[in-house]
N, C-alpha and C positions, 0 to 999 in steps of 0.2 A: 522367253521369246525376246530377244533384241528390236529395236525396231527397226535397225541401218534393213536387213532382209526385206523386210519388207518394204523399204523405202525404193531400194536394188529393182525389184520387183512392180511395183508398181510403176515405176521410168521403163522398164522393159518392156511389159504390158501397153504401154501406152504410146512405145515410143517402135513398138514390132522392128525391134531390133535390139541385138547385146551390144552392139560399135555403136550407135546412137547412142546410147547408155551411157557405156563406160563412156562414150565422150563429154555428157551431158551432170555425169557424175564426177568427174573427172577421176576414173581406173581406168586399169585395161579392162581389154574382152576377158581377157579369163577371171579375172577375178571378179567381175559382174557374174558369166556364168558360175564359178563357185560360190556363189552369194545366193542363186538361185536352186543350186543344187543342193545346199546344206538347208534352204527353208522347206524344202518339198522330202530332203530326208525326216524332217524335227515334225513335219505335220503327218507325214505317212502318206502324204497325196502325190500326185501329179497332175503339176500347175500349167504345165507348155505342151504341147505337140508339136515334135520338132521333124515329124518324119515327114512334111509336104514342102511346098518350095514357099509357104508363108508361117508364119509363126500362129499358134493356136490356142486359144485357152481355152481346156477342158471347165467341166463343167466346176472343178472342184475350184478352178484357177479364176474367172468368175467368180464364187462366194469371196475368193481372197482379196482379191481385186478390188471389191465395192465396202468391205471393212479398210482397205488401204487406202480405200479415198478417205474415207471414215478420220481413219487416223491423222492422215494430214488432214482435212478440218480442225480435229482438234486438236493439234498441232499449232495450227492459225492463231487460235483463237485463245490459245494459252498465250502465245508471243505475244498476241494484242492485248489480256488483259495482264501482264504483266508493264506493257509499256504501258499502261493506263495509271497500275499501279504507280507507275516510279514516274509517269508528269502529274501526280495526284488529281483525275480525272473520274476514277474508281477507289474501292477501300472502305473499313472500317475501324475507327476505334475504338474499342473498349477501354473504359476506366474505373477502378473501383474509388466511391464515396460516402460518405454517411448522411447523413441530414445536414449538420453544419457546415459540413465540409466544401461539399460541393457549391455552394452559394458563392466560397472561392473561384470555383472555376468559371465564375459567369461570365468576367471579362474576358478570359483567355478563349473562351470556346466562341464568344461573338468577332473576336479577332479571326482567328482561326475558320467558323464557316466565312469568312467574309474573302480568304483569300483562298479557302480549298471543299465551296460549294460543294459540289458530288462527291464528299468524303462523311460517311454517317454516324455522329457524335453518338457512343452510344455512353452512359452516368448511368452504373452498372449498384443500385446500391446494396452499401456492404458493410460490414460489424468492421469500424476502424482497425481493431486487435486482430480480424482475419486477412486485412487486406498485403500484408506478406508474402501470407505462405501462398495464396494465391495468386500474387505476382508470380514468386516461385517457380508453382506449378503451372503459369501459362495460362491462369483461367483468365490471368489479368491485364495488358501490357501496358498499363501505368495506372497509377495509385495517389491517394493523396488524403494526405494523415499528419496528426499534430501529435505527433516524437521522432524523434530517432530508432528508426527499427534495433540499430546496433545489428547487422549481421551483411556480414565481408561480399553476401553474393547482391548486395542490393548499391542501389544508387537512390542517393536521396537528397534533394534540392530544396532550401527554404525559399518560399514562395510569398509569403505577404507576413506579415508580423500585427498579431492582433493584443489585446485581453478580455478577461473576462467581466462582466460589468455587473453589479449587486443594482437588483432592479427594484424599483415599488414605483407602483402607483402614485397618482396625484395628489392625490387625497391621504394617502399613508403619514404619519405620521413624522417620520426619514424627510420626505418627499423635499424640505424647505433647508434641509443639510447638505452640508458639503462633505461629509465625513462625518465617518460614526466607528463606536470600538467594536470590535469582533464581542466586548461585555456586554453591549445594550442587543445583541439577537438571539438572546439565547430565549424569548418571551417569542419569540419572530414565528408563521409556521411559510417550511420551504417546499415553493413548487417545486419535484424534482425530476428529473430528467433517468429514466428505468432503462436507459442503455447507458453501458459500461462506460467509463472515459478516466483517463490517466489524472485528469483535471478535477474530477468530484474526488476522486482519494486525496487530495493535495486540499483540497478544502476538509473533507474528513479530519485533516490529520493537523491541521492550524488550529479549528472548533476542537478537538481532543489535548492540542495543548495548553490549550488558553483554559481546560477545562470549562467549558461553557457547553450546556447541549444542543445538538441539531438536530432539530426538533424536523423532518421530513414526511412528515404524514398525509402528501400529498405528493401520489408518481404519475406523470401523463407521458405518452409515448412518441411525443412530436414537438419539438418548439415553440409549430404555432401556437399549440394549447396553453404549452406553460406563457405561453405571452399573454393572452388572452384573460388568461386565471390571474395572471399579478395585475396587469391593466383594471381589472377587474377588484381590485384587493385583495384578494380573497387567499392574499401569500405573498410571500417575496419569492428571488432567486438571482443564481448565477447564471448566464447569459454571455460569448461572445457576444462582442461589440457591436459586428456586423450582422449579425445575426436580429437585431434594433434600433439600426440607424434610422430609420425611418416613423421607429415608433417616436423615436428624442424629437425629431423637427415635427411632428407631430402633435406632439406634447402628449400624447397615452402613457411615456413611461418615462421614472425618471432614473439616473444612474446619482447611485452613493455612493464615494468612496469606501474601504473598510482599511482603515487607521496597518491595519496588522498583515492584509492579503492584497498582497500585487503578485498578479498573475497575467504575465504574460505569456499568450499561445502562439508560438513557432508554425508553420502551416508550412508542409514537406511536397513537395510531387517527386516519388519512391518511383523508380523503376528498373530490372534486370541488372546489373553490371556485367555479365558472364553471355548476355543470350542477346543476340543482335535484334532489333526493332525491326518494325515493321515502317515503310516509307512515312504512312500517316502519323505515327508515334513518333518520331525522327522531326518532321516537322513542327509537331506539335512543339516540345521540347524548344524550337529553335526560337516555336514566339514567347515561349514564356522565361527562358533564361538567357535567351539570345543565343546566336552562331558563337560567340568568345565566352558561355557558360557563365554571363555574371544575367542573373536575375535584373528582368525590366520590367 
């Protein structure tokens, strides 16, 4: 059923006149009458009693009139809600990130919330490998990953550059060294993150090329637990610098350069290339990469 005949009937019932309804809707009286007749035919009910001098609503007409008023109120609510979205007075933004990449969003979310405090921001914990598919399927609006998805259905912008640090405790034998060779790490116990990462594969291959054993005897589910294990001198680890900057300042962890390993880490904001973004997502993009497309 089309909404226009309902709007015509509502106007006729309110004005109690076909001619006045026509004037209000900028339509001719015959066009108004035809619209009401078609509505009556579609519903299979007589809505107006035109036999007397005054137009009277039938019982069916009274029911339809009540629903017409509800439709009108819903239409007004819809228009108001859309206006609020355009003005960023409401809405929701869903971003996919894993435990570590969500850290790179913090400064941008703070800026975004200051400008658009009424928009709800949800950072959904997702496996980095699944974020591209979730974006394409529409489950996420934006995603943060550490690799180029190489999919023409997605756009990606580098928003941060970081690197993986080789970490030891202040009491470790390498703590006072500026650098070590990968060959010196064969006897170390590595505290590994048990989530797949492209950088983990880079580390594995580097150790294989050097023919040095990589002893990952301990795996932890979170970065927090890895940091604490290394700080207690229970092993060593590779972690992104942003995750451990506070530890460097507090002196609970030390970074030592591995001569054969230099792993720069590019953080990318990813979003659909062919699907229209919400007002909330477009505003976030402008804050992160700027209106000109340059990362800020």
